[in-house]
C-alpha positions in Angstrom: 0.0 0.0 0.0 1.4 3.4 -1.0 1.4 6.4 1.3 -1.7 7.9 -0.2 -3.7 4.8 0.6 -2.3 4.7 4.1 -3.3 8.3 4.6 -6.8 7.6 3.4 -7.1 4.7 5.8 -5.8 6.9 8.7 -8.3 9.6 7.7 -11.3 7.2 7.7 -10.2 5.6 10.9 -9.7 8.9 12.7 -13.1 10.1 11.4 -14.7 6.9 12.7 -13.1 7.4 16.2 -14.2 11.0 16.4 -17.7 10.2 15.2 -18.1 7.5 17.9 -16.6 9.7 20.5 -19.0 12.6 19.9 -22.1 10.4 20.2 -23.1 7.7 22.6 -21.7 5.1 20.3 -18.3 5.0 22.1 -20.1 3.7 25.2 -20.4 0.3 23.4 -16.6 -0.1 23.5 -15.0 1.8 26.4 -15.9 3.4 29.8 -17.4 6.8 29.8 -14.4 8.5 31.3 -12.2 7.6 28.3 -14.1 10.0 25.9 -11.4 12.8 26.0 -8.7 10.3 25.1 -10.7 9.0 22.1 -11.3 12.5 20.8 -7.6 13.3 21.1 -6.6 10.0 19.4 -9.1 10.5 16.5 -7.9 14.1 16.0 -4.3 13.0 15.9 -5.0 10.4 13.3 -6.9 12.9 11.1 -4.0 15.4 11.4 -1.4 12.8 10.4 -3.5 11.7 7.5 -4.1 15.3 6.2 -0.4 16.1 6.5 0.6 12.9 4.6 -1.9 13.6 1.8 -0.7 17.2 1.5 2.9 16.1 1.3 2.2 13.4 -1.3 -0.1 15.5 -3.5 1.6 18.8 -3.5 2.4 20.1 -7.0 6.2 20.4 -6.4 6.4 16.7 -5.5 4.4 15.6 -8.5 6.7 17.6 -10.9 9.8 16.2 -9.2 8.5 12.6 -9.5 7.7 13.1 -13.1 11.2 14.3 -14.1 13.6 11.8 -15.3 17.2 12.9 -14.9 19.7 11.7 -17.6 22.4 9.5 -16.2 24.3 8.5 -19.3 25.9 5.2 -20.1 22.7 3.3 -19.6 23.1 3.4 -15.8 20.4 3.3 -13.2 17.8 6.0 -13.5 14.6 7.2 -11.9 11.2 6.9 -13.5 9.8 4.1 -15.7 11.8 0.8 -15.9 13.2 -0.7 -19.1 9.9 -2.1 -20.3 8.1 1.2 -20.0 6.1 0.4 -16.9 6.4 2.4 -13.7 6.8 0.8 -10.3 3.3 0.7 -8.7 2.3 -0.5 -5.3 -0.2 -3.4 -5.4 -3.7 -2.0 -5.7 -5.0 -4.8 -3.4 -3.7 -2.7 -0.5 -6.7 -0.4 -1.0 -8.9 -3.2 0.2 -7.8 -2.4 3.8 -10.1 0.6 3.6 -13.2 -1.8 3.6 -13.0 -2.7 7.3 -12.7 1.0 8.2 -15.7 1.8 6.0 -17.6 -1.0 7.8 -16.8 0.7 11.1 -18.2 4.0 9.8 -21.4 2.5 8.3 -22.2 -0.4 10.6 -21.6 0.1 14.3 -21.0 -3.2 16.2 -23.4 -3.6 19.1 -22.5 -3.7 22.8 -21.6 -7.0 24.4 -24.7 -9.0 25.2 -26.0 -12.5 25.9 -23.5 -14.3 23.6 -20.5 -12.8 25.5 -22.2 -13.5 28.8 -22.7 -17.1 27.9 -19.0 -17.6 26.9 -17.5 -16.0 30.1 -17.9 -16.9 33.7 -19.5 -14.5 36.2 -17.2 -11.7 37.2 -17.7 -12.1 41.0 -15.4 -14.1 43.1 -14.6 -14.4 46.8 -11.4 -12.3 46.4 -13.5 -9.2 45.6 -15.4 -9.3 49.0 -15.3 -5.9 50.7 -15.4 -5.5 54.5 -18.9 -3.9 54.6 -21.6 -2.3 52.5 -23.2 1.1 52.8 -27.0 1.3 53.3 -29.2 0.9 50.2 -30.4 4.0 48.5 -33.6 5.6 49.7 -36.9 4.7 48.1 -39.1 1.7 47.7 -37.9 -0.1 45.8 -34.3 0.8 46.1 -32.7 1.2 42.7 -29.4 -0.7 42.6 -27.1 -2.1 39.9 -26.9 -5.8 39.1 -23.3 -5.7 40.4 -24.2 -4.1 43.7 -27.1 -6.5 44.4 -25.0 -9.6 43.4 -22.1 -8.5 45.6 -24.4 -7.9 48.6 -26.2 -11.2 48.0 -23.0 -13.3 47.8 -20.5 -11.6 50.1 -22.9 -10.0 52.7 -25.4 -12.9 52.6 -28.1 -10.2 52.1 -27.6 -8.6 55.5 -27.3 -5.1 54.0 -30.4 -5.7 51.9 -32.7 -7.2 54.6 -36.3 -7.4 53.6 -36.2 -4.3 51.4 -37.4 -4.4 47.8 -34.7 -3.7 45.1 -35.0 -2.7 41.5 -32.5 -3.7 38.8 -32.1 -3.4 35.0 -30.3 -5.9 32.9 -30.6 -8.1 29.8 -31.9 -11.6 29.5 -29.6 -14.5 28.8 -29.8 -18.2 29.2 -28.6 -19.6 32.6 -26.9 -22.9 33.5 -30.2 -24.7 33.9 -31.6 -23.4 30.6 -33.8 -20.8 32.4 -33.5 -17.1 31.7 -31.2 -15.1 34.0 -30.4 -11.4 34.4 -27.0 -10.2 33.4 -25.0 -7.0 33.0 -21.5 -6.6 31.5 -18.9 -4.8 33.6 -15.7 -3.2 32.2 -12.4 -2.4 33.7 -11.3 -0.4 30.7 -12.9 -1.4 27.4 -15.1 -4.1 25.8 -12.1 -6.3 25.4 -12.0 -7.0 29.1 -15.8 -7.0 29.6 -17.1 -9.8 31.9 -20.7 -10.6 32.9 -22.3 -10.4 36.3 -25.1 -13.0 36.3 -28.2 -13.1 38.5 -30.7 -16.0 38.7 -34.4 -15.3 39.2 -37.1 -17.1 41.0 -40.7 -16.2 41.7 -42.4 -14.1 39.1 -39.4 -14.2 36.8 -39.5 -12.9 33.2 -40.6 -15.4 30.6 -41.2 -15.5 26.9 -38.4 -13.0 26.1 -35.6 -13.5 23.6 -32.0 -13.2 24.7 -30.7 -9.6 24.9 -34.1 -8.3 25.8 -33.7 -5.6 28.5 -35.9 -5.8 31.6 -36.5 -3.9 34.8 -37.1 -6.4 37.7 -38.3 -5.7 41.2 -37.9 -8.2 44.0 -36.3 -9.2 47.3 -33.2 -11.0 48.4 -33.0 -14.8 48.0 -30.3 -16.9 49.6 -30.4 -19.4 46.7 -27.1 -19.7 44.7 -26.0 -21.9 41.8 -22.6 -22.6 40.3 -21.6 -21.1 36.9 -20.4 -24.0 34.8 -18.0 -21.7 33.0 -15.8 -20.8 36.0 -17.5 -22.6 38.9 -18.2 -19.2 40.6 -21.5 -18.7 42.5 -24.4 -17.0 40.9 -26.9 -15.4 43.4 -30.6 -15.2 42.9 -33.4 -12.6 43.2 -36.9 -13.4 44.3 -38.8 -11.4 41.6 -42.1 -9.8 42.4 -42.7 -7.9 39.2 -40.9 -7.0 35.9 -41.4 -5.1 32.7 -39.5 -4.9 29.4 -37.6 -1.7 28.9 -35.4 -0.2 26.1 -31.7 -0.8 26.2 -30.1 1.9 28.4 -27.6 4.4 26.9 -24.9 3.0 29.2 -25.1 -0.7 28.8 -22.0 -1.5 30.9 -21.5 -1.2 34.6 
């Protein structure tokens, strides 16, 4: 691939990064706090691409490249070779633009039920904190899937008590073939995303496809089951009511 093709790829890639960073699309790939770094990286790629194109396409360079200096004696020379053909970079290199165009035109979705089914639940005994703060005010108390699962496993529900809690997550298939609630958690970006899984008993959601988002309300249950992927414990929620909701803007916790 010649420099012009490389510059075009950089320009498209930088544009795709900036486009994602200036909308909510970037939340499908990285944590919210990384937006300034994405904008800066995209701007740098665009700047490098523009400078490269300017250098390659400026008139003085085109004239210089077209000039063939006489060398005498049949020695080595610039310009076309002995059979009249110039040295061209393989045009197949331009095909590298296609994945970048795909990123611009088709945005990959956030991690969902497939990723959750391939990875073990993110909670482990090594993550157990010493204590938990009181639940938020309100009835039901709105908590994250990660917060509830941590309290249910490591605090044995002591900080939850008999209070009702409300969580939002997506549906995926559990170890026993029944639907469970899940939410992906990130340390940095989607590459290190892992699921937090939550089993449901009582009035659990039914008849929904994987990746459907639901809001469930219920109480603590002491039931647990083992995740067959990594043998970690999956806590349960005793569901009282639920409703289907749109996917949230921030799909990761």
